[in-house]
Every structure is written in C-alpha cells, then in structure tokens.
Steps between C-alpha positions, in 0.01 A plus 500: 500500500401502133598866479839442662586207268396690190682816608820312575484325163441819309774688684752220437421499128529880483830513690640236265391705201662809657832325548502370142418841360793650685743288303331499162539807276160641422325795343254619759240759596485878501508656841207735534488523877796739539557872499771739395698791640607791279651834577772756445809606690578872511700736715353778710504737199292260295786399271506127415756271660595243233657169602369505857471157661144415605439197722177341621503263798194307615470573870365161607746277308805718437499415129656781295513626141699787351497715184690800368307812425506607136648813348187693596511361856202272440480147632256206480453177693260266327364257580516538874365235737228614731630619834636787707830643388778739597623690196842664502659743254875584523789640303846612605495865597147487628337385820315172479122543478281228652119456470361229722172308520423530130211262439470331160154364417349307212541683168615814681747734329656710775678822425778604737712813483847532660665840560862438597685742724870573451705314760663171580339178389559376854235748613138417439167684488207287625157564354176320595325393178198710407412342168192681378166332448474688169525273199746689286647214294211285392157535337363176653182539708570299810447461875764370736401313817801456730565242770372729777160541333481133401549391862305774672182564299199291612460219250207263537657159454855639492509495119724777362331485161213708643737795532499530120137614530614821672668638187344779285281360223473161672198324639389151571338316210137407466352228724605161379420134554863388547573674833757719326393800708628314808854501355521867421391495135502852347465696180705804400411784267220317322697184423352158586641333810626211288729748322706571809856371517620356831874481557684354798870591522481604139360164390163412351258420783180480295268205550432360152268233633174477310203692642726622789360218713783562748305813599793735433660660200845440642681177582629585848492808721747496797381644831559870569795428729690338211465793258737790454257704286289497193410743227174529309564639152169593339591684179783578260753275660834408340541271197656250741146399593255329276273196465200700617327836465387560860701583810833347602516383863870464563576337835843455656583263786742576777854367507738438782768739629816497710289475816255236605147639512145370484168492675224274631125565489161369596174656379165390649133575439184384663141575404441596865645844415339541159173639366237297320474496122219733395290211358531265795152486654437643848410157638813335356835467659794699383694296242802323646844650447827365629828609351858431595789624285845422628849496366836666495796621300878466541780657298868556528843389379561134424742382762622142550718501811865420429420450129347807336436864585252664266531856630508749209428226245243229581162574653177311559141590578214258579140536608206280587134577555216271598131590492219307668159652424146394577257761377125497445391648168145639488280397209156642423314270270150423374329172595137383470268659754373311798149490350631357174691224677209423731272444200755264343536779244146474369406844633712779349276792596787664689642594158206735464433616854864583575554710187351805333447595143308353207554358152290510186490236225421513129126472574509805724446291811644645820676269747671570831878450504572147618221333306595149393394411148444147364743425218259238364257780407751690287347585160506752216217746439352403165484727194147603599638665808251317724644251752284186483564415867399827661306668220705812556648704221874546457776553249503226237816292517569595861532227763322462828460242782253471786572520868444215750158626603219314675227637277410572139734719296236558231439869456705592809748779455573619857675279754635760736205515735507317835236247402694395196831489680349258756439252221844525338839324522358164616711234326353148471742247659439273206673748273816515705805271473562335840874529456468876458290521811764314697770725365313813616471340843882516523476875547516595868207678662504879459643705786284802428181592322464631150543340161860590418811517716316305768782274613814611682784270606861542603687172453865492606775531240815327617839613362847373591800667336873436534755708314868577508770686306875445504757730344881496465712792373864446403759766420782351287790736500440860400324437171256213543201438716250215499168446680252212521152497649242226534143554615236241585136516606247226575136608549233246603138608497157368590226735382147367564210616291200684650294182531582190703576158354449417135281811453830696504423798271861618522707656225771305321753762616664496747345163587671227699858413427859627519752714316870446494713786374873539440722776361875498465748756373872500435688818408855586402646854461843550341673839484704502177620858541389790713264593220391159374305245707349172397204354689350159459213312670306182458176414668239228530155504650236234541146495630296181546136517605265212578123554565219253568130541552346368825416125475739475205559136569150412625340326204137420432343827624329602174318168471360546852314807364389345175768659279623225266807481288739723698845343469592346837881493498768603746491877583164544324278440800234737629194653343484680167484878506144633491468868413177694531342836419779735600466762774121452529524124497639223714874486572710235337463145621759220478870494420656772287618435144866501388582260783709299560785725398869429456695798373857620503740757353872471434695805399869498403670837451839582358624857443819691436555870571790739437540851644756745381559871543631732241528868566144613587338174393407216728413215267347163582436230250391139541318187389229297670358155443214319672358156452152485648306176537160476672365138496136451589260215564154633574175364357254779434184324607567130561199469728287733295374856535120521490355852473136565587449872458120509516480573126234230442291584808474879442314730267650423157813713443468660844688258717419513868798340676304428815301230315820303442405243767182418312690440178738282697220291651281449196542199270450591135185357353302513177308821451160523667363763256425485131802580285719532805874435542574142608748403772603853586693515827793361686829686490513776242878470487705186565875460470672163527863402439708191524824470702765634262874435513743746655580785263852640491515845337847660463600839373831679456579864557802687357592862556792734442532863596720807514452784747700825512478750783656803334587792725479772238563780752522506877126571509373289214512122465350304212394139541508330161422134455393239248380151581427210271269227618385168356208377702450144388153350456458181707553169328371172642789262558318193361305674230169502692352818360231579251439866421163615369489834322169609348496720189278747686791594726689646207811312622537252212718610207249401229164552666444127550417339833784266601577227743879500543625162610851341534588286201644226721165436671261528206404133513334552838224722359305232318290526190176586679646810652675613183170456313330731747774755445446489126119518536546827693749646253785469751835433332713245684854653491790275599795672667860391524526639852303443824451866586170684538644771276806657350638793703571841360872564450511876463452611859732796541421721802659846524528668840568878506510716811661804655573643846553874514594703806424866425564596861671339795172386657306429187501198267295462182477151360320345209509216259341275241538125467362202311443194715401166357257281687553139586233240424211531744475235770173307475345164575528178303121500441529779238823374339539326162679208668168353608358498152397168337635234518729577798213587731146418407313819597129454434282807537122488477288812506128541454441701187282758672235545771271279290752238383665234710833329451528308177655153506746519209465130440128527427469862406205533744435685819348194655606534860777246466773752589458764771270346761671381818332164454705449183838610641770401254308201364462636149828687487809340351831622639721272293689659206414198286124514556412857596249672266694801362185710515536517882852641489598857580834651402756749624736703294763772471645688201744287308698816411443724800624854546684559822314718746670816612459816704620845414575673831573866547561719801593847617577573866629793703670451840573773750720457809334685785751382758823295496301180556159593351373543145161566340419395147227531238477347159306345217521127422324346200499202273339344192489123461431308178461134394403392850359151540129486565247222505236456229268212412628266227170378348227762522313723262544826313127546459242674720198274518204464738583337832293188425721421200703185560856629513653196336299561180662844453846421639814495288530121528156347550635145519707577806414617850467872553729681738866423548763767564713692258780713645509793264793741487285802401445650844599857582504727802588855594612642835553859613581621848618789714720392787636710780631455853776544751777284645723537800806290557543390863637791699449619857274204566257555212459346153193500283365471146170645385361508148178544308409375157215634284456273199277348239548173314293407195515164322319248285699219664354241735735350758573134425504400868232713660265698278320759708342700222329229293555347161504673166143517375536431128867467392420398141190710428548779252498834676583341837820303559744578783469874447139506600593375843775746575427592858672545833771240571438234761774667701395865455508692825440872465662625823763324707664631817786319677699609800736304723773588745692451821534733797736442793373685808758760616534363855775310680875470488651671198169668416378855541293463815511296824855393437583337833364328806181299542310731264744422222453129556120522501458743213798398286520249224149552358419534132187495285439395142205522267359420156192679370326419173196690377368444151190491279328182390563301185254471210252223426211449263122471525379259232161500335240292683346371180657311210479741211677305226611145441854424615600863558561703813314802631571767758226711658440855385527784746177689551551874439443715809534207746785498752674164472562496874173645633309322769650325803844466335608244756543124525129435459476702175819656370350625170178663391284243313310778323824620336518203261282379214503223240527584132231367265546136399581402147208384287467342160422847361741708708845385603771762550794565728264714711357170628828430678491798739806703579855426618558343842683651788211741567566516874774474759499301820556592862805701602785364706611661829759340727739614775755262641698615803775363724683591818847372584690508828875431503685360802877518476685186614877473485730659249298552181233235566150592601148373543205647318133463590249576224130562503334532161142580412371433151193700392512718811159653441338163416372647176331234289639502144227347292535288192306573179122459527324195355142427405499756217145442371360852517148375428504346849557808717481318835818304434675722244869589551527331836848456651578176681876498563797716593780557251789351694311232690610345737737781590257789479392555864732659756774261605765538767842339485757478779859407450845485657832530326855469618780665297864408547 
C-alpha cells in the first residue's frame, strides 16, 4: 500500500511538471541517444544525382522526414530517433529506390548508397537493408546490445546492466562492501567504476548519493522488456559526452507504435533445483531461495474513443515489474572455540594447538604462534642489555613482555615444547572484565573445528522491489516531436548479519532499510530546416536511502554489558562495533558503524543541442548544466568503534591477531614488573562521534561542446571535437564545512598548514580550538564561500579521431581524447563536512605496541579511555567541551587540479561475411590528478616501531590519522583487444572478444581498497610513486562470449517444416554467456611492525613460487615466498624497512557459463507463449573471493579462502519462466 500511494503521488507530480513544461519556453538538454543516416545518391554509372529527394519513414509509427540531396548527391539525417526505417530516394526521370528495415541505434552513423535506374518515378526498386557492421564513420570504441540480446541472454536477476560486462576491455570491479557487484558494477579500460557515466534516454542516470548506499551506480534500470537497446562506449567517444572518464552506458527505453503490443511474465526460482554454496557445510541445509519476478509491458497509440485518435502522432509505453526474493546468504566467520567458551574464556590454549609457526622476541625467546602475553609485564630492556626479570640478554632499548605461563620465566628462552605449551595461555578470571566475558558469550557456538573460519550460517535476506516506467511520445506536425518518461523504483531490504540477535556482526552496507529512486526526462526536437535541427531536454532524478542497524530503537543494551556512556537516543540502539585481529582473529561483533544512515541525491539537468549539416560536415554543438545535491545524515561512530587487534597481547611489534580475544578480555592494570608500562591494554583504537546535523552538499556542472564529423573523402571521415567542462567542487548549503590541508601535502600556496573555514560560522570554533590550531602552527583561514575548494576553470578536452576504409571490407579507426573525471563518490566519514565543530569526531589510538591510549585531558595513558569498562565515560562529544587533542581531521585540496584521462586507440575491422566482422586493436590511457586517500596527521620520519607516533606526527596536539583526499594519483592502462561479432542472421548471433591488458597505478580506491594503503606518503624517497603497482581492477586476460541460436527446425525453418515433427522440434532456441578471466591483485603485508606509523608490504623471496603448495582454498599462496624486511632501529632507519610495493599477487580466476533454452508456442495472429529454462553457472564452478588470513608466519592458516566472489549467487541456480507476447 505504501508503495502504491508513493508511486501515485510521484507520478502525479511528474505529469504536472510535464504539462507545465509543454507550455513554457525552455532551453533544454542535448539528445545523445540518437543516430544518424548519411549517404549518397548516384546513377548506375556512378555519376552523382543532385537534388534527389530522400525520405525516411519510421516503420512502426509512420512518422516521416525528408531532405534534398546536395550537389554531390550526398544527404544527411541527423539526429534520427532510434527505430527501424524505410529510406526512399527519388527524382524525376529515375525509378524510385527503396531500402527497408534500416535500423538506427544509439550513436550509430549509418551509411547508405542509392543507385538510381533510369525510368519512371512511379516504378520502384525494393532493396532489403544490409547496413554493414563495419564502423566507417566514427572512431568511438563501442559495443551495441540490441533488444533481441537484452531479452534473450540469460541475466541473473534480469538486470540489463550486466550486459555491459561483455564488452571488450570491460570487467566487473573488485569485491566491495556495498553490494555494487549485485547491480552490475563494472570497470572499463582501466578506469574506476565510479568514473562510468550512466544515461537513460539521453539523460543523466548517475546515482550521486554518498557512498553509493543504494547499492548501484545508476538511479533506475528498467527491466529488459522495456529497453530498446543500449550502447557501451569505452573509449574515444564524441565530445557530446563528458562528466566522467570511464565508459558511457547509454540506455534507451521503448516507445509505443501504431499497434498495441506488450507482454506479461513470471520468473520463479526455488532452492530445490539449485546447488549448495561451496562453503555451506555438509551437515547444513541448503540456503533458502525463493524468487518471483512478475510484470508486464504495454505500448501503442493513445486512443480515446470518440475523442482522440493518436495513430501516427501520440504513443505510450508502460511497464511494471515486481520482485519478491528470500535468499539465504552464506557467511563463514570466526568465533571463539568450544573449549574457550567452556572455560569461560580462561583457557586459550586452542590459540596455540590449532596453529603452527613460532615467534621470537627481543630477548631471543621462542614462542609458539598463539601465545598470549601479559600486557602488565611490558618493559624496556635496560641499557645494560640484561633483562632484570628473566636475566636474559637482549638489545638495549628493545621492549619485551612475558607470556601467561604457569611457571617461572627466569632464564627460560624456549616455550615451544609440549611441556611448556601445557602451562601457557591460562588467564586468571580476576584479570578479566565481566562485561567483556558476557560479550564474548554472545558469539554462537562454532559449527566446525579449527581456530578460524569455524562458523558458517546462511540467514535469509528478504528483498521486495516494485518498479515502473511510463513514456509518452508526441509528434506535433512535421517539424516537432516531444517525449516524456518517468521511472520509479522502491526497494525494501532486510539483510541479517552472520550472528543472531544483538551479536549481529553484519556490515553497514547493504544493511536493513529501503531505497526509493526516481528518474524523469522530457525532450523536444524541432526541425528548423532540413539541415538544421534543435534538440532540447530536461531531466530530474532523485534517490533516497534509509538504513538502520538491528535493534536501532532498543535502548539500554550497552549498559547491560557494562559499557557506560554510549548515547541512548532514538535510532542509536544496539551494541557498539567491536573489531578484532583481522583475518586471524575473531569476526566483528555488534552493530556496524555509519548507521543509522539517511542519504539522498537530487540531480537537475538542463541541456540544449543543435545539429546542422553543411556540405561534408555534420556538426553538433550544445550546452549542458547540472545541479547536483547529495544531502547526508550519518554519524560515523555514534555507538563507538573499539578495535582490539592483539597488539598488546603479542610479541612486541609482531602482532598475533589470534590473541585479540585476550586483549579484549583483560582489564588494564598497573605494571607487575619493575619499570614496566602501566595500564597497558583495552582497545588500541577507539573512534567515537556525536550525532551530527544533516549535511547538504551541492555542486554545479557546466559544459559546452562542438563536434564535427567531416567526411573528407568517401573513404575517410574525421571526428573532431572540443568540450569545455566546469566540474564544481561541492559547497555545503549551510556552511558546515571545515577543510584541513597540511603543509606536507604540498597543496597550500605558501607552505603553511591551513584550516579553511567559512567566515559566517567562525564564532562556532571557540577560543580553545583556535588556540590548539595556533599551537600546532595551523593557520585558521576564513573563506567567503562554503565550498571545500575552488574548481579549476580551464578544462578544455579535445577529441580527435578518424575512420578510414581502405577497402570495401576493411575499416581502420583510431583516436585520441582528453576526458575529465568527476569528483569521486565516497562516504561522509572521510569528508571535510564532519570536521569540528559540525561533527565531533574523536579518534584515540595507542601510540605503539608498548603505549596505550592517552587521555588528552590528563596527558596520561592511564586506562581511562580504551577499556570497555570505561565506554564513553571520559570522552566528551560536545563541541563546547571536547578536548581538541582527541580530534581527527579530514581534508581536500583547496585549489585542486581536475583529474583527467588521456585515451588513445587504434582498431582494424574486417568484414568476413555480410553480417559478421572480426576486429583487433590497441586501447590505452593515462590518468592524472586522480583522487586518492592519504592520512592527514602522520609522520614523514622513519623511526623504530616502539616510538609513540604522536610525538613524531605533524601535529602532536591533535589525534593522528584522519583522511586527506589528494589529487596526485596517477594510473596507466595498455591493452590489446580482439574479437568477432555476428549480427542476427539465419538464426545465429554472437559476440566474442578477448582482452590482454595491464593497469598500473599509485591510486587507492576510495570505496573499496583491495591493494592496501600507501606506505609512507610523506617520507622522502617514498611518496605515492613508491607504491605504484597493479591497479585494484587489473585483470590480465579477459574472455567474453555470448550469443543466441535458433534451432533450424519447424515451420519456416530448414528442417522438419511440417506435421507433428515440426510442432515438437520447432520453436526452440538457446542462449549463452561465458566469462573467463584471471584474478585481481591484492597485497600481502608485513607481519611485523617495522616503523612507527608507516606501512609495510612483504618482500618476495627470490626463487620461491608465489603460488606453490596446495594453491586451493586451504592455502592459496606459498608462505615461504614472503619475508619481512628488517625493522627500523635507533641506529638504522631507511626506506628498506618498509618492504616493497603491494599488489604482489593476484587472486583466484573467474569462470562462469550461463545458459538458457526457450520454447515458443504460437497462439493467434502475432501473439505467442514462451517457456524459458535458464541455468546460471552451469558447471557449478566455485568462483572464490580473495584469500584472507595473510600472516605468512602462520603457515597452517595462511591465505585461506572462506567465501565465493558473487555470494549468494555463486552456486548453480535454475530459473523457470513463462512469457506471453501480444
């Protein structure tokens, strides 16, 4: 009911707007979802026929247009609406020549030739169109997917966006935490997925919502039955397109015709027919799966009996689709072992017995992996080099701590023998905080043995979607046409975490909530003369997304577990988030951060476009404007994020993540050894924020362009274009923005660190905060505006290309273009909007493995901040009382350079048959000034790991960390692409292509970083360049093939054309999609901390095969192939201590075959029924995600894989459906 009411209201508002726009003069949008028809009229001798009349008539609507051929017999129709046309050329003294079934697709430039015979114009020569697949008029690298392929190819979830992934140079992006892969997210030719440009009926269809919480990069995507076609342009496209440097996905919806037509459908799935996910245990039931997708379309002329007859002028098309899905998603997580839980967590010996490997400390003592150390025994080795506790010799100044061991540690250096192990990891109950014990009891019992990945569950995700599209096309006389389309989608989701109840453990995305999306477009085309056409469009899109954590409105839960001070207000219920020791540690416990979440995007577009033809030039010029707003209300960590990595319960500077549970349980106490570190323990990182107001960023976009397709000779066409773009930097509507730019970034004009802040809100900073700024040599810089930065105004982008036809069956095409990149989409938590005082973001981090969290109010690491028992009690989240020393900051350049990509291509096509071509080519690109994430307050010094980071940071009076979005990133992409394509003919159509490529970059994705952070961005000799490695999205080899084959049996076919055999064997067709590709890169980090506050990636051991050994889900990589560099010391600290670049290895390959079988049953006239059976992942090949647990010093658990890449849709699934066409 809620959906119906909302939909009715939205449609009423949109129709009202449409009617008003019809009567108000307006300057509107460029039409980029059209094609053109060019050609020449000659006689049979080849002489030109000037002044011939050429007419095009759309076969479904009867709408016509006419031009006169020029003095050289040439003619041009541009722009031409998508459709199927009959083209006629005539002149007195010649027979009329007619070419029928000429199909105009998105951005196509069709070339037709007419050879007139001498005779009467009353006579006609009929020719069936055979427009070649060869691209002889454009240099754009693109792939067309027509309505037949959209409707026939097996699409899991019926989302046409997945078809873009079948184009050359295209692959799905890296795994992400926002469920983007489920909506067909892709990357093209080395560009980030957020640089793709989605268009629907020529209008902007990009989701500008922060963090893409709507789980898609587009606003709406109509069902396949509502689409006419789409084109994926991946390189060197026209100057008409801008706003991004990736691919352009240009989708066109169907419109009505002079005949009523439509269809109805129902798709069903049931887990009864499916295979199990690879990681579902043998003794567990198959995850539940129930799917029903149903809907229909209807199109035709608008007819009101006795009042209006819309034949040849007014047409409508509508569609509706509903989806009801219940699907179990399989999680493999790590929980405490049964023995640990049975002992009330006092016996942690499983950490040792269930792992292999050993560790050595600064005294040369050897311990088995999994040994729990007592933080209260942490101490420095004195200058004499003799440890007073054990009497052992070590390196003076080094730090050590003793294990929980039921015996004397004096003189003992070996703990790896069975007798010693039996006396280890026994934790006195008196040392543990009862609240922490009760929290660990929330974990469910393990479902399998082992220390990691010992719990498997498949809770049911519930999704309900309703969507519809409505379109009206109106022909007004011979020179004007108007269309209006409105699309709406409502998606309601319940996505449980892996653990039941308040234990949760789920991610913040997709979470529980709903998304409401709308997109509207209005277009007007006016033919001024036969050679001058004006186009105008206006569009508006909106996405609203609401997400809540489980128990969002159940208050009082933290107090039940002894966690004081957590704000208990509406929508902030549930547990804090507890993070542990990574892949070797426990899985997250509690409710995810960045929830609750209220986000939206509103995009208004206005564009004007003019097309005119002059001699051999087809010129288009236009202007575009967008107003983009993306309001957000999302606290970063309003319940707190407590991280217990095991850093305080491991060998110093050699963190063992499996000991995280011990760090979580232990209450910090005064040191128990002489000269020891007091109150070491609790969380080593704690983030806490208040509930901020809603932020309302707005940016404007302006563009103007000119594009000339110049037919220099009949065999050579030049595509010359220039585009200007102003990509505005977001400004916060109410001035809630503070931008922090450190001098170390090199992005301040005078080498001074600055805090840019709107003049109108200066009074809110307070004297305490401004004093802290001054004490840290940070210059408070008032601004007259409320923008993060001032956008570059010199963005001119040339586009140059050619298409040369040296022979009738050969086309050579190439080009170069400059493409500016839009601002990267990212979350609110790394944005300058949340800087003080608009959101109080407190960040507390222990200075090192031997230094706990310092309370900025006292300047002491006294255990008052970090332990669970303290909660938020000693943390102020009020702007008026917060201690500035706990604040972290985000920033971006105040004067940023606009990111851009230089793309270049060269391709050769050869027509091997009238409907088949093969192609081969080179596609490359260089990108500069790409946004990448760096820390705001860190160090540019290499110091020993035990150095307290804050003491060597840029701003020691503020918290370390924060995020700075630099514009200094760069990447490079090179590829060879080749393949074949056959247009549907004699029952067969297919595409097949292969890409061999390499992408290198120093950029880290702002949404999902799969390669790891930059190690030392401000250290001399390092910087971004030292971490230039394989891109997150690099895939060396990609093979795609897809197609349709109608079996040659039955009436009208080649075999079995009559009788019972024709009925049984006729009407069958098959369709397929095959994807085979290499894995994507990831990094193996160092297992020891080698320098304070800096990153480190493992070195590759010469002579060792990275993938030797089992090379399967239990151990994907060879642990012997990696080594740690030496750690920095007081006497030796160089960049060699930071290892090498990341991206040393690539993950598992991807192999998937989807296949379908159709059977058609003719009904009456042109109507028919169609039964479909579709099988996704026919071979049930498990496509694995990247391995986790990357501690190569623990071989038994190293590089273990615990999930499939496209979970929950990885195992073989069968879908049955019925469709009725009329």
